[in-house]
C-alpha positions as CSV (number, residue, x, y, z in Angstrom):
1,X,85.3,88.5,9.4
2,X,89.1,88.7,9.0
3,X,88.9,92.4,8.5
4,X,86.6,92.8,11.5
5,X,89.1,91.0,13.7
6,X,92.0,93.1,12.4
7,X,90.3,96.4,13.0
8,X,90.5,96.4,16.9
9,X,94.1,95.1,16.7
10,X,95.1,97.9,14.3
11,X,93.4,100.4,16.6
12,X,95.3,99.1,19.6
13,X,98.6,99.2,17.7
14,X,97.8,102.8,16.6
15,X,97.0,103.9,20.1
16,X,100.1,102.2,21.5
17,X,102.2,103.9,18.8
18,X,100.8,107.4,19.7
19,X,101.4,106.7,23.4
20,X,105.0,105.6,22.7
21,X,105.5,108.7,20.5
22,X,104.2,111.0,23.3
23,X,106.1,109.4,26.2
24,X,109.3,108.1,24.7
25,X,110.2,109.1,21.1
26,X,110.0,111.7,19.8
27,X,108.1,112.9,22.8
28,X,108.8,113.3,26.5
29,X,112.0,111.2,27.2
30,X,113.8,112.1,24.0
31,X,113.0,115.8,24.2
32,X,113.7,116.0,27.9
33,X,117.1,114.3,27.5
34,X,118.0,116.6,24.5
35,X,116.8,119.7,26.5
36,X,118.8,118.8,29.6
37,X,121.9,118.4,27.4
38,X,121.1,121.7,25.6
39,X,120.8,123.3,29.1
40,X,124.2,121.9,30.0
41,X,125.7,123.4,26.7
42,X,124.2,126.8,27.8
43,X,125.8,126.5,31.3
44,X,129.1,125.3,29.8
45,X,129.3,128.1,27.3
46,X,128.3,130.7,29.9
47,X,131.0,129.3,32.2
48,X,133.7,129.6,29.5
49,X,132.7,133.2,28.7
50,X,133.1,133.9,32.5
51,X,136.5,132.0,32.5
52,X,135.1,129.2,34.6
53,X,135.2,125.4,34.0
54,X,131.5,124.7,34.1
55,X,129.5,121.6,35.2
56,X,129.8,118.1,33.7
57,X,127.3,117.1,31.0
58,X,125.2,115.0,33.4
59,X,124.7,117.8,36.0
60,X,121.2,118.8,34.9
61,X,120.1,115.1,35.0
62,X,121.4,114.9,38.6
63,X,119.6,118.1,39.5
64,X,116.3,116.9,38.2
65,X,116.7,113.4,39.8
66,X,117.6,114.9,43.2
67,X,114.4,117.1,43.1
68,X,112.2,114.1,42.0
69,X,113.5,111.5,44.4
70,X,115.2,113.1,47.4
71,X,113.6,116.5,48.0
72,X,110.2,117.0,49.8
73,X,107.4,118.8,48.0
74,X,106.2,121.5,50.3
75,X,102.8,123.2,49.8
76,X,102.5,126.8,51.2
77,X,99.8,127.5,53.7
78,X,96.8,129.1,52.1
79,X,97.8,128.0,48.6
80,X,95.2,126.5,46.1
81,X,96.5,122.9,46.1
82,X,94.8,121.9,42.9
83,X,96.2,124.8,40.9
84,X,99.6,124.9,42.7
85,X,100.3,121.2,41.9
86,X,98.3,121.0,38.7
87,X,99.9,123.8,36.8
88,X,103.4,122.1,36.5
89,X,101.7,118.9,35.1
90,X,99.7,120.9,32.6
91,X,102.8,122.8,31.5
92,X,104.7,119.6,31.0
93,X,102.0,117.8,29.1
94,X,101.5,120.7,26.7
95,X,105.1,121.4,26.1
96,X,105.7,117.6,25.4
97,X,102.7,117.7,23.0
98,X,104.3,120.6,21.2
99,X,107.6,118.8,20.8
100,X,105.8,115.6,19.7
101,X,103.8,117.3,17.0
102,X,106.9,119.1,15.7
103,X,109.1,116.0,15.5
104,X,106.3,113.8,14.0
105,X,105.6,116.4,11.3
106,X,109.3,116.8,10.5
107,X,109.6,113.0,10.3
108,X,106.6,112.7,8.1
109,X,105.1,116.0,6.8
110,X,101.9,114.2,5.8
111,X,101.0,113.3,9.4
112,X,100.0,116.8,10.3
113,X,96.5,118.2,10.3
114,X,94.9,121.3,9.0
115,X,95.8,124.3,11.2
116,X,98.4,122.4,13.2
117,X,100.5,125.5,13.1
118,X,97.8,127.4,15.0
119,X,97.4,124.6,17.5
120,X,101.2,124.6,18.2
121,X,101.1,128.4,18.7
122,X,98.3,128.1,21.3
123,X,100.0,125.2,23.0
124,X,103.3,127.1,23.3
125,X,101.6,129.7,25.3
126,X,100.2,127.4,28.0
127,X,103.5,126.7,29.9
128,X,104.0,130.4,30.5
129,X,100.4,130.8,31.5
130,X,100.7,127.7,33.8
131,X,103.8,129.2,35.5
132,X,101.9,132.5,36.0
133,X,98.9,130.8,37.5
134,X,101.0,128.5,39.7
135,X,102.8,131.5,41.1
136,X,99.6,133.4,41.8
137,X,98.1,130.4,43.5
138,X,101.0,130.1,46.0
139,X,100.0,133.2,47.9
140,X,103.6,134.3,48.1
141,X,104.3,138.0,47.6
142,X,107.5,137.4,45.6
143,X,105.7,134.8,43.5
144,X,102.8,137.2,42.8
145,X,105.2,139.9,41.7
146,X,107.0,137.5,39.4
147,X,103.7,136.1,38.0
148,X,102.5,139.7,37.3
149,X,105.7,140.3,35.4
150,X,105.2,137.0,33.5
151,X,101.7,138.1,32.5
152,X,102.9,141.4,31.2
153,X,105.8,139.7,29.3
154,X,103.4,137.3,27.6
155,X,101.2,140.3,26.5
156,X,104.4,141.9,25.2
157,X,106.1,139.2,23.1
158,X,103.0,137.4,21.6
159,X,102.2,140.3,19.2
160,X,105.6,140.4,17.5
161,X,105.8,136.6,17.6
162,X,102.6,136.4,15.5
163,X,103.7,139.2,13.2
164,X,107.0,137.5,12.6
165,X,105.3,134.2,11.9
166,X,103.4,135.9,9.0
167,X,106.6,135.9,6.9
168,X,107.2,132.1,6.7
169,X,103.4,131.7,6.2
170,X,103.5,134.0,3.2
171,X,106.7,132.4,1.9
172,X,105.1,129.0,2.1
173,X,102.1,129.9,0.0
174,X,99.9,131.0,2.9
175,X,100.0,127.5,4.4
176,X,98.9,127.0,8.0
177,X,99.7,123.3,8.0
178,X,103.3,122.6,9.1
179,X,103.8,119.8,6.6
180,X,102.6,122.0,3.7
181,X,104.8,124.8,4.9
182,X,107.9,122.6,4.9
183,X,107.2,121.2,1.4
184,X,106.4,124.6,-0.1
185,X,109.6,126.0,1.2
186,X,111.7,123.2,-0.2
187,X,110.0,123.7,-3.5
188,X,110.1,127.5,-3.7
189,X,112.9,128.6,-1.4
190,X,113.4,128.7,2.3
191,X,111.9,131.6,4.3
192,X,115.3,132.4,5.8
193,X,116.9,133.0,2.4
194,X,115.2,136.4,1.9
195,X,115.4,139.9,3.4
196,X,112.0,139.6,5.1
197,X,112.9,136.1,6.4
198,X,116.1,137.3,8.1
199,X,114.3,140.3,9.7
200,X,111.5,138.0,10.8
201,X,114.0,135.5,12.2
202,X,115.6,138.2,14.3
203,X,112.3,139.3,15.8
204,X,111.3,135.7,16.4
205,X,114.6,135.0,18.1
206,X,113.9,137.7,20.7
207,X,110.4,136.4,21.3
208,X,111.8,132.8,21.8
209,X,114.3,134.3,24.3
210,X,111.5,135.8,26.2
211,X,109.3,132.6,26.1
212,X,112.2,130.7,27.6
213,X,112.7,133.3,30.3
214,X,116.3,133.9,29.4
215,X,118.3,137.1,30.1
216,X,117.6,139.9,29.4
217,X,114.0,138.8,29.7
218,X,114.2,136.9,33.0
219,X,112.5,139.6,35.0
220,X,109.7,137.2,36.1
221,X,112.3,135.0,37.9
222,X,114.9,137.7,38.8
223,X,116.6,135.8,41.6
224,X,118.5,138.8,42.8
225,X,115.3,140.9,43.2
226,X,112.4,138.6,44.1
227,X,114.1,135.3,45.0
228,X,112.7,133.1,42.2
229,X,109.5,134.8,41.2
230,X,106.8,132.3,40.4
231,X,109.1,129.4,41.4
232,X,109.6,130.8,45.0
233,X,107.3,128.3,46.8
234,X,108.0,125.4,44.5
235,X,110.1,122.5,45.7
236,X,110.7,118.8,45.2
237,X,108.7,117.1,42.5
238,X,106.7,120.2,41.5
239,X,109.9,122.2,41.0
240,X,111.5,119.3,39.1
241,X,108.5,119.2,36.7
242,X,108.9,122.9,36.0
243,X,112.6,122.4,35.3
244,X,111.6,119.6,32.9
245,X,109.2,122.0,31.2
246,X,112.0,124.4,30.5
247,X,114.2,121.7,29.2
248,X,111.5,120.5,26.8
249,X,110.7,124.0,25.6
250,X,114.5,124.6,25.1
251,X,114.2,122.0,22.4
252,X,110.7,122.6,21.1
253,X,111.0,126.4,20.4
254,X,114.3,126.2,18.4
255,X,112.9,123.2,16.5
256,X,109.8,125.3,15.7
257,X,112.1,128.0,14.3
258,X,114.0,125.3,12.2
259,X,110.7,124.1,10.9
260,X,109.2,127.4,9.8
261,X,112.4,129.2,8.6
262,X,114.7,126.4,7.4
263,X,112.1,124.0,5.9
264,X,112.3,121.5,8.8
265,X,114.3,118.4,9.2
266,X,114.9,116.1,6.2
267,X,115.0,112.5,7.1
268,X,118.4,111.7,5.7
269,X,121.9,111.7,7.3
270,X,122.9,115.1,5.7
271,X,119.4,116.5,6.5
272,X,119.5,115.5,10.2
273,X,123.1,116.8,10.6
274,X,122.1,120.1,8.9
275,X,119.1,120.4,11.3
276,X,121.3,119.8,14.3
277,X,123.7,122.5,13.1
278,X,120.8,124.9,12.7
279,X,119.5,124.1,16.1
280,X,123.0,124.6,17.6
281,X,123.3,128.0,15.9
282,X,120.0,129.1,17.4
283,X,121.1,128.0,20.9
284,X,124.4,129.7,20.4
285,X,122.7,133.0,19.5
286,X,120.4,132.8,22.5
287,X,123.5,132.1,24.8
288,X,125.3,135.1,23.3
289,X,122.3,137.3,23.9
290,X,122.0,136.0,27.4
291,X,125.6,136.7,28.3
292,X,126.0,140.1,26.6
293,X,122.9,141.9,28.0
294,X,121.7,143.0,31.5
295,X,118.3,142.1,32.7
296,X,115.6,144.6,31.6
297,X,112.9,146.0,33.7
298,X,109.4,144.8,32.8
299,X,108.5,148.2,31.4
300,X,111.6,148.3,29.3
301,X,110.8,144.8,28.0
302,X,107.2,145.9,27.1
303,X,108.5,149.0,25.2
304,X,111.1,146.8,23.5
305,X,108.6,144.2,22.2
306,X,105.8,146.6,21.3
307,X,108.3,149.0,19.7
308,X,111.4,147.9,17.9
309,X,110.6,144.1,17.8
310,X,107.0,144.6,16.7
311,X,108.1,147.2,14.2
312,X,110.7,144.9,12.8
313,X,108.3,142.0,12.5
314,X,105.6,144.2,10.8
315,X,108.2,145.5,8.4
316,X,109.3,141.9,7.5
317,X,105.6,140.9,6.9
318,X,105.1,143.9,4.5
319,X,108.3,143.0,2.7
320,X,107.3,139.4,2.4
321,X,103.9,140.4,1.0
322,X,105.7,142.4,-1.8
323,X,108.0,139.5,-2.5
324,X,111.1,140.5,-0.6
């Protein structure tokens, strides 16, 4: 009888813990805050490169709060309201789920599930698809052009992204479970500490740059050409949600790279500090790429990803197969 009474209580505690993990830590609030600070670091470094002072650390928080609480959400005439307003929420929920899975697996490798790596890959695609559909649903010409570019960009970088990911999978004993991948790398050597791992990391870095829509792969937004692309008709709360999506993905994608190439985050003071340093290095590399390259045309981006980047990723997978 005692066990029967404890069962529902344990179930409620487990459900409450999962809700807390998703909404607070290590999920939405934690990842959003970290992402907004990372976005500030990007803006600050960019300003310094341009010999400007740059914004204060809390500027991104103010921008999001202003959109959430003080700006009106306008819906364009003729837009599909359900899709137009639903896509930002879908993008935010899936990006938060990605970050929650990654941090929970890093905190306790045994908490993952078989094939969680594949689930994370699929979930990471949804924010880009949601942005594309939201832009198309608005009925705006500029948004449609931007969404069309976003669609082509997704088709471009996903192939080399998957090819690059083959290397850490091979280096981890063909594991498709994130926890197993981390433990195998710690036991047998990190993926990044090999020729194939370095080449794969470079290809993955370009793909992550494109997933985040950063220069030189920001042709979908292209403010100087098509206003703001898919974001053109978004305002108020809906635009704030998309900004939060980008902040969350700014954390989730580099942490994904830390997980698959550097063996994840060890839950100790030196391990956490090392992971923070690895994350900062990835962010620094993305900022340097952003500030040293002009925006590509969409056809140039497609040739770049299907050509040199896909070739580099394929070469790294072949080298990994032969033990390099």
